[in-house]
Short mmCIF file of the C-alpha atoms (twelve columns), coordinates in Angstrom:
data_MODEL
# 
_entry.id   MODEL 
# 
loop_
_atom_site.group_PDB 
_atom_site.id 
_atom_site.type_symbol 
_atom_site.label_atom_id 
_atom_site.label_alt_id 
_atom_site.label_comp_id 
_atom_site.label_asym_id 
_atom_site.label_seq_id 
_atom_site.Cartn_x 
_atom_site.Cartn_y 
_atom_site.Cartn_z 
_atom_site.pdbx_PDB_model_num 
ATOM 1   C CA . MET A 1   0.064   -0.065 -0.127  1 
ATOM 2   C CA . PRO A 2   2.360   2.627  0.625   1 
ATOM 3   C CA . ASP A 3   4.382   1.790  -2.803  1 
ATOM 4   C CA . ALA A 4   1.010   2.314  -4.680  1 
ATOM 5   C CA . ALA A 5   0.382   5.418  -2.359  1 
ATOM 6   C CA . ALA A 6   3.877   6.699  -3.631  1 
ATOM 7   C CA . GLN A 7   3.439   5.920  -6.960  1 
ATOM 8   C CA . ALA A 8   0.066   7.179  -7.322  1 
ATOM 9   C CA . ARG A 9   1.669   10.664 -5.829  1 
ATOM 10  C CA . SER A 10  4.605   10.297 -8.456  1 
ATOM 11  C CA . THR A 11  2.513   9.853  -11.225 1 
ATOM 12  C CA . LEU A 12  0.181   13.023 -10.377 1 
ATOM 13  C CA . ARG A 13  3.533   15.193 -10.134 1 
ATOM 14  C CA . ALA A 14  4.527   13.785 -13.568 1 
ATOM 15  C CA . LEU A 15  0.939   14.691 -14.865 1 
ATOM 16  C CA . ARG A 16  1.179   18.442 -13.654 1 
ATOM 17  C CA . ARG A 17  4.700   18.701 -14.990 1 
ATOM 18  C CA . SER A 18  3.692   18.148 -18.594 1 
ATOM 19  C CA . VAL A 19  1.334   20.327 -20.591 1 
ATOM 20  C CA . PRO A 20  -1.513  18.196 -21.385 1 
ATOM 21  C CA . GLY A 21  -1.215  16.465 -17.601 1 
ATOM 22  C CA . LEU A 22  -1.492  20.196 -16.325 1 
ATOM 23  C CA . ILE A 23  -4.505  20.591 -18.688 1 
ATOM 24  C CA . LEU A 24  -6.158  17.269 -17.057 1 
ATOM 25  C CA . VAL A 25  -5.440  18.171 -13.811 1 
ATOM 26  C CA . ARG A 26  -6.946  21.308 -14.199 1 
ATOM 27  C CA . LEU A 27  -10.158 20.082 -15.981 1 
ATOM 28  C CA . VAL A 28  -10.779 17.546 -12.900 1 
ATOM 29  C CA . GLY A 29  -10.291 20.631 -10.511 1 
ATOM 30  C CA . ALA A 30  -12.482 22.883 -12.635 1 
ATOM 31  C CA . GLY A 31  -15.237 20.430 -12.382 1 
ATOM 32  C CA . PHE A 32  -14.933 20.105 -8.586  1 
ATOM 33  C CA . VAL A 33  -14.915 24.005 -8.140  1 
ATOM 34  C CA . LEU A 34  -17.891 24.544 -10.411 1 
ATOM 35  C CA . TRP A 35  -19.762 22.120 -8.380  1 
ATOM 36  C CA . MET A 36  -18.640 23.984 -5.210  1 
ATOM 37  C CA . VAL A 37  -19.485 27.290 -6.760  1 
ATOM 38  C CA . ALA A 38  -22.756 26.090 -7.523  1 
ATOM 39  C CA . THR A 39  -23.843 24.632 -4.276  1 
ATOM 40  C CA . LEU A 40  -22.544 27.492 -2.401  1 
ATOM 41  C CA . THR A 41  -24.720 30.180 -4.585  1 
ATOM 42  C CA . PHE A 42  -27.686 28.188 -4.525  1 
ATOM 43  C CA . PHE A 43  -27.781 27.830 -0.619  1 
ATOM 44  C CA . ALA A 44  -26.486 31.294 -0.126  1 
ATOM 45  C CA . VAL A 45  -29.331 33.007 -2.357  1 
ATOM 46  C CA . ARG A 46  -31.858 31.010 -0.540  1 
ATOM 47  C CA . LEU A 47  -30.796 32.911 2.836   1 
ATOM 48  C CA . ILE A 48  -31.553 36.344 1.313   1 
ATOM 49  C CA . PRO A 49  -35.102 37.495 2.784   1 
ATOM 50  C CA . GLY A 50  -37.565 37.264 0.500   1 
ATOM 51  C CA . ASP A 51  -39.934 35.045 -1.609  1 
ATOM 52  C CA . PRO A 52  -38.635 34.199 -5.475  1 
ATOM 53  C CA . ALA A 53  -42.076 33.735 -6.585  1 
ATOM 54  C CA . GLU A 54  -42.916 37.565 -6.057  1 
ATOM 55  C CA . ALA A 55  -39.712 38.368 -7.994  1 
ATOM 56  C CA . ILE A 56  -41.539 36.323 -10.883 1 
ATOM 57  C CA . LEU A 57  -44.845 38.415 -10.525 1 
ATOM 58  C CA . GLY A 58  -42.889 41.464 -10.486 1 
ATOM 59  C CA . GLY A 59  -41.346 42.035 -6.982  1 
ATOM 60  C CA . PRO A 60  -42.768 42.511 -3.464  1 
ATOM 61  C CA . GLY A 61  -45.079 45.630 -4.727  1 
ATOM 62  C CA . SER A 62  -46.690 43.771 -6.906  1 
ATOM 63  C CA . GLN A 63  -49.811 42.857 -4.482  1 
ATOM 64  C CA . THR A 64  -50.446 39.377 -6.244  1 
ATOM 65  C CA . SER A 65  -53.045 37.326 -4.904  1 
ATOM 66  C CA . PRO A 66  -51.866 33.972 -2.792  1 
ATOM 67  C CA . ALA A 67  -53.596 31.644 -5.371  1 
ATOM 68  C CA . ALA A 68  -51.112 33.238 -8.108  1 
ATOM 69  C CA . LEU A 69  -48.079 32.787 -5.925  1 
ATOM 70  C CA . ALA A 70  -49.024 29.216 -5.243  1 
ATOM 71  C CA . ALA A 71  -49.464 28.401 -8.694  1 
ATOM 72  C CA . VAL A 72  -46.041 30.203 -9.481  1 
ATOM 73  C CA . ARG A 73  -44.236 28.158 -7.003  1 
ATOM 74  C CA . ALA A 74  -46.000 24.930 -8.265  1 
ATOM 75  C CA . GLU A 75  -44.863 25.846 -12.187 1 
ATOM 76  C CA . TYR A 76  -41.170 26.460 -10.979 1 
ATOM 77  C CA . GLY A 77  -40.842 23.748 -8.541  1 
ATOM 78  C CA . LEU A 78  -40.375 26.374 -5.648  1 
ATOM 79  C CA . ASP A 79  -43.075 24.287 -3.456  1 
ATOM 80  C CA . LEU A 80  -40.787 21.382 -3.577  1 
ATOM 81  C CA . PRO A 81  -37.975 20.751 -0.608  1 
ATOM 82  C CA . VAL A 82  -34.861 23.063 -0.934  1 
ATOM 83  C CA . PHE A 83  -32.733 19.785 -1.465  1 
ATOM 84  C CA . THR A 84  -35.004 18.585 -3.796  1 
ATOM 85  C CA . GLN A 85  -34.807 22.194 -5.962  1 
ATOM 86  C CA . TYR A 86  -30.931 21.929 -5.307  1 
ATOM 87  C CA . LEU A 87  -30.905 18.442 -7.059  1 
ATOM 88  C CA . ALA A 88  -32.892 19.792 -9.927  1 
ATOM 89  C CA . GLN A 89  -30.741 22.852 -10.570 1 
ATOM 90  C CA . LEU A 90  -27.865 20.184 -10.519 1 
ATOM 91  C CA . GLY A 91  -29.153 18.268 -12.876 1 
ATOM 92  C CA . ARG A 92  -30.118 21.207 -15.386 1 
ATOM 93  C CA . LEU A 93  -26.572 22.583 -14.749 1 
ATOM 94  C CA . VAL A 94  -25.027 19.197 -15.961 1 
ATOM 95  C CA . THR A 95  -26.890 19.385 -19.441 1 
ATOM 96  C CA . GLY A 96  -25.677 22.732 -19.723 1 
ATOM 97  C CA . ASP A 97  -29.605 24.309 -19.107 1 
ATOM 98  C CA . LEU A 98  -29.176 27.548 -16.930 1 
ATOM 99  C CA . GLY A 99  -32.437 27.588 -16.376 1 
ATOM 100 C CA . ARG A 100 -34.968 30.689 -16.969 1 
ATOM 101 C CA . SER A 101 -34.728 33.843 -15.120 1 
ATOM 102 C CA . TYR A 102 -37.601 34.614 -12.548 1 
ATOM 103 C CA . ALA A 103 -37.557 38.168 -13.125 1 
ATOM 104 C CA . LEU A 104 -37.118 38.641 -16.895 1 
ATOM 105 C CA . ASN A 105 -38.654 35.582 -17.982 1 
ATOM 106 C CA . GLN A 106 -36.525 34.712 -20.412 1 
ATOM 107 C CA . ASP A 107 -33.368 31.852 -20.664 1 
ATOM 108 C CA . VAL A 108 -30.301 32.610 -18.500 1 
ATOM 109 C CA . ALA A 109 -27.566 31.382 -21.004 1 
ATOM 110 C CA . PRO A 110 -28.559 33.986 -24.149 1 
ATOM 111 C CA . LEU A 111 -29.042 36.814 -21.335 1 
ATOM 112 C CA . LEU A 112 -25.490 36.098 -19.861 1 
ATOM 113 C CA . ALA A 113 -24.228 35.471 -23.333 1 
ATOM 114 C CA . GLY A 114 -25.295 39.024 -24.161 1 
ATOM 115 C CA . GLN A 115 -23.558 40.602 -20.927 1 
ATOM 116 C CA . LEU A 116 -20.263 38.446 -21.312 1 
ATOM 117 C CA . GLY A 117 -18.444 40.593 -23.997 1 
ATOM 118 C CA . GLY A 118 -18.770 43.866 -22.267 1 
ATOM 119 C CA . THR A 119 -17.309 42.504 -18.945 1 
ATOM 120 C CA . LEU A 120 -14.302 40.482 -20.546 1 
ATOM 121 C CA . LEU A 121 -13.409 43.522 -22.669 1 
ATOM 122 C CA . LEU A 122 -13.425 45.760 -19.431 1 
ATOM 123 C CA . ALA A 123 -11.362 43.226 -17.459 1 
ATOM 124 C CA . VAL A 124 -8.991  42.475 -20.254 1 
ATOM 125 C CA . LEU A 125 -8.380  46.218 -21.160 1 
ATOM 126 C CA . ALA A 126 -8.023  46.532 -17.441 1 
ATOM 127 C CA . LEU A 127 -5.622  43.935 -16.827 1 
ATOM 128 C CA . ALA A 128 -3.485  45.231 -19.830 1 
ATOM 129 C CA . VAL A 129 -3.313  48.487 -18.499 1 
ATOM 130 C CA . ALA A 130 -2.604  47.605 -15.095 1 
ATOM 131 C CA . TRP A 131 0.339   45.719 -16.258 1 
ATOM 132 C CA . LEU A 132 1.557   48.481 -18.558 1 
ATOM 133 C CA . LEU A 133 1.545   50.752 -15.346 1 
ATOM 134 C CA . ALA A 134 3.331   48.184 -13.121 1 
ATOM 135 C CA . LEU A 135 5.928   47.834 -15.417 1 
ATOM 136 C CA . VAL A 136 6.631   51.593 -15.919 1 
ATOM 137 C CA . LEU A 137 6.398   52.254 -12.281 1 
ATOM 138 C CA . ALA A 138 8.597   49.139 -11.406 1 
ATOM 139 C CA . THR A 139 11.314  50.083 -14.117 1 
ATOM 140 C CA . TRP A 140 11.376  54.012 -13.215 1 
ATOM 141 C CA . SER A 141 11.363  53.291 -9.613  1 
ATOM 142 C CA . THR A 142 14.724  51.104 -9.853  1 
ATOM 143 C CA . ARG A 143 16.687  53.116 -12.237 1 
ATOM 144 C CA . GLY A 144 15.673  56.787 -11.195 1 
ATOM 145 C CA . GLY A 145 17.706  57.322 -7.951  1 
ATOM 146 C CA . ARG A 146 16.297  57.295 -4.276  1 
ATOM 147 C CA . PHE A 147 13.595  59.855 -4.821  1 
ATOM 148 C CA . ALA A 148 11.995  57.515 -7.311  1 
ATOM 149 C CA . TRP A 149 12.230  54.586 -5.350  1 
ATOM 150 C CA . PHE A 150 10.336  56.511 -2.719  1 
ATOM 151 C CA . LEU A 151 7.952   57.998 -4.925  1 
ATOM 152 C CA . GLY A 152 7.222   55.104 -6.598  1 
ATOM 153 C CA . SER A 153 6.727   52.961 -3.480  1 
ATOM 154 C CA . GLY A 154 4.426   55.583 -2.413  1 
ATOM 155 C CA . LEU A 155 2.401   55.402 -5.492  1 
ATOM 156 C CA . GLU A 156 2.292   51.654 -5.325  1 
ATOM 157 C CA . ILE A 157 0.936   51.738 -1.736  1 
ATOM 158 C CA . VAL A 158 -1.499  54.422 -2.394  1 
ATOM 159 C CA . SER A 159 -3.333  53.041 -5.449  1 
ATOM 160 C CA . ALA A 160 -3.336  49.657 -4.197  1 
ATOM 161 C CA . ALA A 161 -5.187  50.735 -1.287  1 
ATOM 162 C CA . LEU A 162 -7.647  52.712 -3.221  1 
ATOM 163 C CA . PRO A 163 -11.420 51.362 -3.098  1 
ATOM 164 C CA . HIS A 164 -13.218 51.029 -6.598  1 
ATOM 165 C CA . PHE A 165 -16.194 53.063 -5.512  1 
ATOM 166 C CA . TRP A 166 -13.963 56.209 -4.182  1 
ATOM 167 C CA . LEU A 167 -11.630 56.037 -7.310  1 
ATOM 168 C CA . ALA A 168 -14.344 56.184 -9.520  1 
ATOM 169 C CA . THR A 169 -16.186 59.040 -8.071  1 
ATOM 170 C CA . ALA A 170 -12.929 60.795 -7.914  1 
ATOM 171 C CA . LEU A 171 -12.112 60.280 -11.595 1 
ATOM 172 C CA . ILE A 172 -15.658 61.415 -12.396 1 
ATOM 173 C CA . VAL A 173 -15.318 64.498 -10.653 1 
ATOM 174 C CA . LEU A 174 -11.925 65.599 -12.192 1 
ATOM 175 C CA . PHE A 175 -12.411 64.216 -16.035 1 
ATOM 176 C CA . SER A 176 -16.139 64.613 -16.403 1 
ATOM 177 C CA . VAL A 177 -17.059 67.607 -13.833 1 
ATOM 178 C CA . TRP A 178 -13.849 69.758 -13.823 1 
ATOM 179 C CA . LEU A 179 -12.179 68.970 -17.199 1 
ATOM 180 C CA . GLY A 180 -15.201 67.913 -19.434 1 
ATOM 181 C CA . TRP A 181 -12.848 65.459 -21.451 1 
ATOM 182 C CA . LEU A 182 -14.766 62.160 -20.712 1 
ATOM 183 C CA . PRO A 183 -18.067 61.217 -20.356 1 
ATOM 184 C CA . PRO A 184 -19.521 60.322 -16.408 1 
ATOM 185 C CA . VAL A 185 -21.397 57.362 -17.779 1 
ATOM 186 C CA . SER A 186 -20.046 54.567 -19.994 1 
ATOM 187 C CA . THR A 187 -20.834 55.233 -23.917 1 
ATOM 188 C CA . ALA A 188 -20.594 52.893 -26.883 1 
ATOM 189 C CA . GLY A 189 -17.597 54.783 -27.975 1 
ATOM 190 C CA . PRO A 190 -13.781 54.058 -26.931 1 
ATOM 191 C CA . ALA A 191 -14.181 57.287 -24.390 1 
ATOM 192 C CA . GLY A 192 -16.909 55.484 -22.606 1 
ATOM 193 C CA . LEU A 193 -14.092 52.818 -21.609 1 
ATOM 194 C CA . VAL A 194 -11.563 55.363 -20.095 1 
ATOM 195 C CA . LEU A 195 -13.055 55.965 -16.698 1 
ATOM 196 C CA . PRO A 196 -14.167 52.133 -16.015 1 
ATOM 197 C CA . VAL A 197 -10.719 50.922 -17.327 1 
ATOM 198 C CA . LEU A 198 -8.840  52.892 -15.345 1 
ATOM 199 C CA . THR A 199 -10.742 52.352 -12.135 1 
ATOM 200 C CA . LEU A 200 -10.113 48.826 -12.326 1 
ATOM 201 C CA . ALA A 201 -6.541  49.061 -13.526 1 
ATOM 202 C CA . VAL A 202 -5.039  51.765 -11.121 1 
ATOM 203 C CA . PRO A 203 -5.387  49.520 -7.502  1 
ATOM 204 C CA . LEU A 204 -4.431  46.249 -9.475  1 
ATOM 205 C CA . ALA A 205 -1.532  48.353 -10.971 1 
ATOM 206 C CA . GLY A 206 0.082   49.022 -7.395  1 
ATOM 207 C CA . PHE A 207 -0.359  45.709 -6.216  1 
ATOM 208 C CA . LEU A 208 1.550   44.233 -9.222  1 
ATOM 209 C CA . GLY A 209 3.932   47.154 -9.219  1 
ATOM 210 C CA . GLN A 210 5.382   46.171 -5.869  1 
ATOM 211 C CA . ILE A 211 5.506   42.625 -6.844  1 
ATOM 212 C CA . MET A 212 7.273   43.622 -9.934  1 
ATOM 213 C CA . ARG A 213 9.649   45.831 -8.276  1 
ATOM 214 C CA . GLU A 214 10.949  43.446 -5.766  1 
ATOM 215 C CA . SER A 215 11.384  40.993 -8.309  1 
ATOM 216 C CA . LEU A 216 13.435  43.296 -10.579 1 
ATOM 217 C CA . LEU A 217 15.453  44.332 -7.849  1 
ATOM 218 C CA . ALA A 218 16.375  40.709 -6.837  1 
ATOM 219 C CA . ALA A 219 16.729  39.644 -10.660 1 
ATOM 220 C CA . LEU A 220 19.313  42.576 -10.965 1 
ATOM 221 C CA . GLU A 221 21.539  40.993 -8.181  1 
ATOM 222 C CA . SER A 222 21.146  37.546 -9.474  1 
ATOM 223 C CA . PRO A 223 24.360  35.440 -11.103 1 
ATOM 224 C CA . PHE A 224 23.013  35.360 -14.623 1 
ATOM 225 C CA . VAL A 225 22.600  39.299 -14.435 1 
ATOM 226 C CA . LEU A 226 26.357  39.377 -13.288 1 
ATOM 227 C CA . SER A 227 27.536  37.081 -15.814 1 
ATOM 228 C CA . ALA A 228 25.820  39.050 -18.590 1 
ATOM 229 C CA . ARG A 229 27.382  42.432 -17.244 1 
ATOM 230 C CA . ALA A 230 30.884  40.286 -17.219 1 
ATOM 231 C CA . ARG A 231 30.023  39.566 -21.024 1 
ATOM 232 C CA . GLY A 232 29.804  43.065 -21.699 1 
ATOM 233 C CA . GLU A 233 26.069  43.337 -22.608 1 
ATOM 234 C CA . GLY A 234 24.692  46.944 -22.153 1 
ATOM 235 C CA . GLU A 235 22.508  47.924 -19.181 1 
ATOM 236 C CA . ARG A 236 19.311  48.161 -21.081 1 
ATOM 237 C CA . GLY A 237 19.697  44.745 -22.391 1 
ATOM 238 C CA . ILE A 238 20.238  43.193 -19.113 1 
ATOM 239 C CA . ARG A 239 17.096  44.772 -17.695 1 
ATOM 240 C CA . TRP A 240 14.597  44.573 -20.682 1 
ATOM 241 C CA . VAL A 241 16.041  41.124 -21.980 1 
ATOM 242 C CA . HIS A 242 17.244  39.366 -18.764 1 
ATOM 243 C CA . ALA A 243 15.753  40.841 -15.358 1 
ATOM 244 C CA . LEU A 244 12.645  41.942 -16.551 1 
ATOM 245 C CA . ARG A 245 11.589  38.525 -17.738 1 
ATOM 246 C CA . HIS A 246 12.514  36.989 -14.517 1 
ATOM 247 C CA . ALA A 247 10.955  39.661 -12.649 1 
ATOM 248 C CA . ALA A 248 7.572   39.414 -14.412 1 
ATOM 249 C CA . LEU A 249 7.021   35.738 -13.142 1 
ATOM 250 C CA . PRO A 250 5.285   36.508 -9.872  1 
ATOM 251 C CA . ALA A 251 3.070   39.078 -11.514 1 
ATOM 252 C CA . ILE A 252 2.193   36.545 -14.344 1 
ATOM 253 C CA . SER A 253 1.491   33.602 -11.649 1 
ATOM 254 C CA . LEU A 254 -1.005  36.210 -10.139 1 
ATOM 255 C CA . SER A 255 -2.589  37.506 -13.146 1 
ATOM 256 C CA . GLY A 256 -4.887  34.517 -12.591 1 
ATOM 257 C CA . TRP A 257 -6.153  36.037 -9.345  1 
ATOM 258 C CA . ALA A 258 -5.984  39.429 -10.679 1 
ATOM 259 C CA . PHE A 259 -8.668  38.704 -13.380 1 
ATOM 260 C CA . GLY A 260 -10.782 37.377 -10.885 1 
ATOM 261 C CA . SER A 261 -10.417 40.590 -8.947  1 
ATOM 262 C CA . LEU A 262 -11.236 42.475 -12.001 1 
ATOM 263 C CA . ILE A 263 -14.466 40.381 -12.632 1 
ATOM 264 C CA . SER A 264 -15.371 41.299 -8.962  1 
ATOM 265 C CA . GLY A 265 -14.820 44.749 -9.083  1 
ATOM 266 C CA . ALA A 266 -16.763 45.187 -12.136 1 
ATOM 267 C CA . VAL A 267 -20.055 44.834 -10.090 1 
ATOM 268 C CA . VAL A 268 -19.225 48.232 -8.553  1 
ATOM 269 C CA . VAL A 269 -17.713 49.712 -11.616 1 
ATOM 270 C CA . GLU A 270 -20.687 48.748 -13.772 1 
ATOM 271 C CA . THR A 271 -22.970 49.987 -11.460 1 
ATOM 272 C CA . ILE A 272 -21.446 53.265 -11.132 1 
ATOM 273 C CA . PHE A 273 -20.666 53.902 -14.637 1 
ATOM 274 C CA . ALA A 274 -24.208 52.131 -16.043 1 
ATOM 275 C CA . ARG A 275 -22.457 50.113 -17.991 1 
ATOM 276 C CA . PRO A 276 -23.958 47.062 -19.174 1 
ATOM 277 C CA . GLY A 277 -22.289 43.396 -17.847 1 
ATOM 278 C CA . LEU A 278 -22.097 40.594 -15.887 1 
ATOM 279 C CA . GLY A 279 -21.479 42.436 -12.550 1 
ATOM 280 C CA . ARG A 280 -24.703 44.853 -12.957 1 
ATOM 281 C CA . THR A 281 -26.553 41.388 -13.859 1 
ATOM 282 C CA . LEU A 282 -25.742 40.003 -10.896 1 
ATOM 283 C CA . LEU A 283 -26.460 42.785 -8.594  1 
ATOM 284 C CA . ASN A 284 -29.588 43.195 -9.819  1 
ATOM 285 C CA . ALA A 285 -30.500 39.524 -9.833  1 
ATOM 286 C CA . VAL A 286 -29.267 39.170 -5.921  1 
ATOM 287 C CA . THR A 287 -31.715 42.199 -5.416  1 
ATOM 288 C CA . VAL A 288 -34.687 40.538 -6.827  1 
ATOM 289 C CA . ARG A 289 -33.502 36.806 -5.542  1 
ATOM 290 C CA . ASP A 290 -33.422 35.693 -9.312  1 
ATOM 291 C CA . VAL A 291 -31.798 32.354 -8.411  1 
ATOM 292 C CA . PRO A 292 -30.927 30.960 -11.900 1 
ATOM 293 C CA . VAL A 293 -29.501 34.223 -13.034 1 
ATOM 294 C CA . VAL A 294 -27.492 34.316 -9.906  1 
ATOM 295 C CA . VAL A 295 -26.275 30.891 -10.308 1 
ATOM 296 C CA . GLY A 296 -25.713 31.034 -14.042 1 
ATOM 297 C CA . THR A 297 -23.527 34.265 -13.545 1 
ATOM 298 C CA . VAL A 298 -21.617 32.923 -10.839 1 
ATOM 299 C CA . LEU A 299 -20.721 29.656 -12.647 1 
ATOM 300 C CA . VAL A 300 -19.506 31.954 -15.849 1 
ATOM 301 C CA . VAL A 301 -17.258 34.087 -13.550 1 
ATOM 302 C CA . ALA A 302 -15.894 30.794 -11.753 1 
ATOM 303 C CA . LEU A 303 -15.373 29.323 -15.153 1 
ATOM 304 C CA . GLY A 304 -13.774 32.241 -16.620 1 
ATOM 305 C CA . TYR A 305 -11.434 32.508 -13.457 1 
ATOM 306 C CA . ILE A 306 -10.095 28.831 -13.932 1 
ATOM 307 C CA . LEU A 307 -9.654  29.394 -17.736 1 
ATOM 308 C CA . MET A 308 -7.386  32.328 -17.108 1 
ATOM 309 C CA . THR A 309 -5.688  30.400 -14.348 1 
ATOM 310 C CA . LEU A 310 -4.812  27.889 -16.845 1 
ATOM 311 C CA . LEU A 311 -3.587  30.315 -19.396 1 
ATOM 312 C CA . THR A 312 -1.503  31.993 -16.693 1 
ATOM 313 C CA . ASP A 313 0.191   28.234 -15.435 1 
ATOM 314 C CA . LEU A 314 0.972   27.984 -19.687 1 
ATOM 315 C CA . ALA A 315 2.331   31.535 -19.610 1 
ATOM 316 C CA . GLN A 316 4.797   30.795 -16.890 1 
ATOM 317 C CA . ARG A 317 6.007   27.590 -18.647 1 
ATOM 318 C CA . LEU A 318 6.521   29.805 -21.765 1 
ATOM 319 C CA . ALA A 319 8.574   32.841 -19.901 1 
ATOM 320 C CA . ASP A 320 10.216  30.498 -17.585 1 
ATOM 321 C CA . PRO A 321 12.557  27.784 -19.352 1 
ATOM 322 C CA . ARG A 322 13.262  26.116 -15.983 1 
ATOM 323 C CA . LEU A 323 9.446   24.777 -16.049 1 
ATOM 324 C CA . ARG A 324 10.021  23.202 -19.277 1 
ATOM 325 C CA . THR A 325 13.079  21.152 -18.702 1 
ATOM 326 C CA . ARG A 326 12.019  20.445 -15.277 1 
# 
């Protein structure tokens, strides 16, 4: 038995070291994570005060009759025990059926498909801008002298601590009210994306910048950098070809988490800037206890987080030759 257990652990480690094995392990873990997310979300929404049948009939102020409420509960299975409803929900999810919205009276899958693009665009642009800001800040603060070091460190700490709702309000006041350069709410053109993207990107850039700056300093003192200097390579090549690639590895590994934080921050940003997306849809669904929409939205976000984590692992292997040859 000990030999069998050791062999199983060795096989699992070998799988995780290869790219196909990594994908297989991630898929198995993804199935477990999605099941846990669906379970926790289903029971968490049930704890919110209110009656889902009222949401179907127009909300608490609709003044519907008890007979109408009873008919709706029977139609949607809300009169069944909670565990029976949970099993029915899992059965639908396994077949890819996200159900039908209680409040909007439409299928959840096409509803979320129509909102997914806007949220993904916002998150991807914010992640790219955060990376750019972090790279610029880390590079400048490590080569600009003592003043640049203290100023860069202060900017990173302050920006990482900024709440999204406060930063969004400050950006609206500055760029919309005082300067009049950008619209205060999200519009169809590129100008409507600037403030929402900056609201999400600036706090994340502060966090990534701190990690990247410390990693860059450690890389500049590594033996491979000393060897490159001994070969006569220029300082610019050392920083941008050798040191910065190694300094970016910790930030790459955190990009999956960063993407998840951007999706969660989209709930606040999309609400403040009146921008359609998954975050605003989730907030409205929780308010009216629209269980199918809540469960479907959380599952889509969890799936996106899992895929982003897998892409992050693959990007690490591309950036770090040691992971490919290990």
